[in-house]
N, C-alpha and C positions, 0 to 999 in steps of 0.2 A: 449621568458618565456612561459611557456604553460598556466599560471594563469597571472594576472594584478596583478600591482603592490597595487593596495587596497586586495586582497586576502592575496597577498606575503607580508602584513606588520609586525609588531611586534605582537606576541603572549603575552596575559597576562592575568593573573586568575591562571589556575589550572598548576602544574609542568608539562614540557614537558614527564617526564615517564607515566605520568598521562591520557596525550591527544595519548600516543600511545598504552597505554593498551586498552583504550576505542576504540579508532580506531579498532584494532586488534578485540577485541570482536565483534562488532556494523558489522565489516565486515563479520566475521564467520556467523555470524545470518543474514544478507543479503543476502551472498551469498553462503554459507555452503548447502542450497537446493539442488543447483547444482553438486558440487563436492564432496558431500557425497553421499553413493549409500543406507546406513544404516540409517532408523531413528535416531535409539537410539543412534549413532555415534555421529549423527549432535546435538541432546539434550544433551548428554555429554561433546560436545564441546562448546557448549553454556555457559550451566551453568560453566563450568569451567573458561572461558575466558571473559565472559561477566556479569553474575549474580553475580558469588560471588565477583572479585573487583568490581562491584556497589555498593554491598552491606555494602563494605569497604569505599568506598567513601561516601556513603551515610549517614552512620554513623560519620566519619571525619569530613564531613559538618553539622552535627548537624542538620540531615535530611532537609537541601537545603529548610528552609521554606520559603524563596523569591519567590520557584519557586513553591510553591501549594497556598501562598494569593492571586495571581490572582485569578480574574471571572472563568476563565478555570480551573486552578487548583482545586477550590475549587469546582467549579461542576463535576471535575472527581473524586474528593475524595466522593463525596455525591454518585455519580453513582455507584462505587465501593463498597460503604457502603450498599446502595441501594442488589446489589447483592450479596453479604455477607448474609444479611439479610433475601431475601427471599432465598437463600440458604440452609440457617439454618430454616427457619421456615415451608415454603412450603412445603406440604407432598409432590409434583408433582415432586421434583427436583431430579435430577439425581445422583447427590453426597451430601454429608455431608457437614456440614460445612467446616472442615478441608482442602478439596480441594477447595472450593471457597476461603478460606483464601490464599490458596498459590497460586493460579491463580491470584487473586489482588494484592497480595506481586508482583509476578514476573514481572506483567503489568506496576506495579507504578516502579520498578529497571528500566526497558524497557525506558519508558519516559522520566527518569530521566536521562537515561543515553544519550538517542540521547538529550536531553534539555541541559544535561552539552556540551556536543561536541559542541552543533551548537554556543555557544558562544566563539568559537574557532574559527572562519569562516576558515583561511588558514586551521587546521586540518579537519574540517566538509569535505571541499571542496576535498582536498585527498582521502577521506573517499567515496564521492561520485564517484571522478571519478574513483577509482579498483573496488567499483561496477558494476560499467556499463561498465569498460572494461571485468568484467567477464562475466557478462550477455552477454554482445554483442557477446564474443568468442564462447561460449555456445550454442549460437542463429547462428552462424554460423556453426558449427561444426556439431550441429542438423540438418540445412538445408545440408548441406554435405552428413551427413552418409545416413538421410533418401532417398535421391534423387539421392545421388552419390552411395553409396554402396548398400544400399538396393533397388536399383532401384525403389522409387516406383512412379507411373505414376503422372504427372502432371495434371490429369483432376478434374474438379468440382464434377462432381458425384461420384470419388472414393473417394475425400480427403475431402467429405462433410460428406461423413456418414461411412465412413468406413478407414480413413485414417487424423483425423484432428490430428494435432502436440501435444504433450503434454510431449515426452521425446526423448530424444537423439535415446535411442535405440539401446547402447552399454555399458554392464555392469553396468547398472541400474543409471548412470548420467544423469543430467539434469532431474531425473524423476518427474514432478509434477501431478500426478496421473491422471488430468484431464484436457480437454483441453481448460477448463474456467478459472481455477486456473490458467493453463500457459498461456493463455493470457492476463489476469490481471500482473501478475507478471511481464512480459518481455514489456509489456505497463506501467508499473510503470517505470521503466530505461527507457524507449523510452522519457518519460517524464525530466528525470532526465538530459539524453545525452539532450535535448533540452536545458536545462540551460547551461552546459557547452557551446555549440555552441553559444547562442546568448546572454549569460549573461557573459562571459569571454572573453578575448583578448587573439586570436589564432592565430596564424599564417595561411599563406594557407596549408601550407601540413598536418598540425594539423586538421584544418578544415577539409581537404580531407580526412584522417583518422576518425572523427568523422560523416564523411558522410557516410561512409563504414560501420561504425559499426551498426548508425543508418537504414540501408538499411536492415540489418542480423535481428534486432530489431525488423523494422515493416513488413519484410516479415513472421515471425514467429507469429508476432500479428495478421498478414492479414489469416492465413493457420490454424490457430486455428479455424476458423467460431465462434470463441465467438462474438458474435454482442453486447454483454456487454462489453466487453474487447475493440471491434472496437469505441463503442461510448466514452468510459472512457477515452481512451487513447485520443482522436482526442477532448474530451472536456479540461483534465488536459494540452492539448498544445499548444490549444487555448489561454486558460487563461493565461499563461505562455508569450507566444509570443505576448500579449496585454501588459503583463506587464510589458516588455522589449522594449519600444519602440524603435529601430533602423534600420537600411537598413536590418539586415541581418533578424531580424523578419519580418520584411515586406516582404523582400524578399518570406521568408517562407511560409507566410500566401501567396502570389500571387500563387506561387509554387503548394502549397496542394489545392488550389482552384479550378488549371489546373488540377491537375491530378486528383479528383474528378469528373471534366466534360469526362476526357478522361475516365477513367474508367468504367462511367456508360455508355457513348458511346460504349466503347468496351465489356462490361459483362451484357447488359441489359436484357439479360435472365436468366441471372443466380441473380441478381438483384429482378428479379418479382417472382423469383421462392423462395428467402428470404424472401420475403413479403408476400406470400403467408404462410408458415412457421410459419409466426408470431410470438410471444412468445412460443410458441414450449408448449404447452400447462399449461404456469404458469396462463392464467387467472383462470383457471378450480382451481388450488390451493389456490388463491387470494380469489374465489368465496366460498370456503372450509372457509379459516380464518374468512372471513364475517360472515359465516353461524354461526362461534361456537364464537363469538366477545361476546356476553352476558354473555358468561361462563368465562371468563378471562380478559374481557378490565378492572376490576376494579385492581386487584390483581396479574394478571399472572396467568400460570400454572403452575410456577415454573423454577426455574434457569437451563438450560440443559433440560426443556421438549422437548421432541418430537413433532413436530404437525403432526400427520399420516395422508396419504390421497393415497387411490389407485382409479386410473383413471376407469374411469366405459368404461367396455368391455375391460379390460386391465389386465393383470399381473401384471405392472407396479404399482409401488407405492412409495411415497416420505415422508421421516419424518423431516421435516422443511418448511418454508414459502416460499420458494426461494426471498426471499427480508429480510434483515438484517432489515430495518426498522419495517415490520411486526412480523419477528420471536423476536425481541427485547422487543416489546408490548406482543405479545404471553404470552413471558416466566417470565420479568417483569412486566407487566402491566403499565397502566398508568403513575403511577410515573417513571419507568425505561425508559421508553420511549420519555417522557417529558426530565426528566434529558439530557438524550443522545441529543436529538434533541438541546437545551438549550446550551451543551457545543459546537454541533459543529456550532450555532450560535456566541458564544461568540468566539469561535478559528477565524472564519470569520469574525469579526469585528476588535480583535488584531490583526490577519493578514493584513488588511485594514488598520491600524493605523500605522502598525511598515512597509509599504510598500518601502520606502525611501531605507530598507534594503533587500539587493538580498535573504539571507535565506528565509526571511518571504515572498516575493514573490514565493521562490520555495515552500514554506510549503502549500501557500493559493491553486498555482496552484495543487498539490499531495491531497490536502484535496479535491478539488474540483472531482481529480481523481478519490477519494473512495467515495465519494459522488454519483458520479452517479453509479459508481460499485455497490452499497450497494443498490440500485432500484431492484435489478432482479437476483443480482447474490453470494454475499456474503451473507454466512448463520449462521455466528457466527464470536464475536471476541474475547468473554469469554470462552477460548478455551488455553488447550496446545499450545506448538510452531507449527505455520505452517504459510504458506505465505499470512494469510490475517492478519497476525501481520504487516509485511511490507506495505499492502497497507492501514491499518488505524493506528496502532500506530506509525509509524514511522514518518508521516507529522504531528500529534496530539503532538509528542515531539519536532518537528522543530516547530513547532506556541507558544509550551509553553518554548520554552529558547530563541527566542529573545525576544529584552526588544526593547522599544519605544527611542526615541532618545535621552540622556540625565539621562538616568538613568545610576548609579556609579557603578564600579565593586568592590563585597563587597571583596574583597581580595586586592585588591593596592589603592582603591580607583579613580582611573582613570574612565573619564568619556568612557561610550558608545560609 
């Protein structure tokens, strides 16, 4: 069997039809970025297959108060209320209150859908498997098309400055618009695949297939030359391996350390060049943020406000802080960033308390992945559908959904 008996045990709680609906909707949201070449089609599919059914489920469950009564749930609602308030009263906000209310509601529905499916481990694990399979197929197709069909040279200088992976290159499929986004997106699935490999009982041939899939995902992440994606994937994967102490995880840690040593020996000139590149001018952007701190530190510049910076002696300019933590502080002030940090800390605490549950460990690893990525790459999360929803709101939904041992199922009364 692909999954262990623990995962394949009986499912309680939501009817099977709802598990199927949520699973399909979340799969489209997770993977639709790859198989849709049109953003509006992706949005339409997600609205119809995920948001509308989830709204019906939320109303049927009488707003699922058990999810929001916990500390992370309360902090999330407070953060969303502050976003709405800032978007309504701060003159610097990019949109009016109706827009921010819509974004808040969609995020609420999304994390509720993830949290609801998490409470049915078998169904959620099949969702993870389907998402990882789709991402792995597209990673290998991209590598084949870019280097086999388009015959792109595998040379560091060419790839680093003119050939960083971000799309398949065929009919708009698998187009993630930017190498950084692409690296983070595929790195997210590499962490999930690590869970399937070390957290579940798999046969030798299944482990081999997972290893081939992992090779494709990691190769794609590497060739985006997004160092934020590299570090995020390494951090998330390492945490996951530590949380699943078994012979497979220890073997992967050893193999990973050996691979790093070999890579450092073989590619030392390239590593030195990456070191010289540094943070790619981000320190100047962060200095600009600090210079304007007295202007926005308390109430923020407004929801969705741009932080404009033009590089000296250059025509290149940016409109955000290149760090989600700094950008949230810029937009929502000290209250907004404080609520966000408290939300992350509460989720880390809950994940640790529930660490005996496999999906809590997955949520912890993905949250660490996101927290590292948010240092230098993620620029917004209160925004229309984007890959950043997968990186940030998905692990938040997982950790909202897991429950400490001894909690009882409100549908059946059975201990979870």
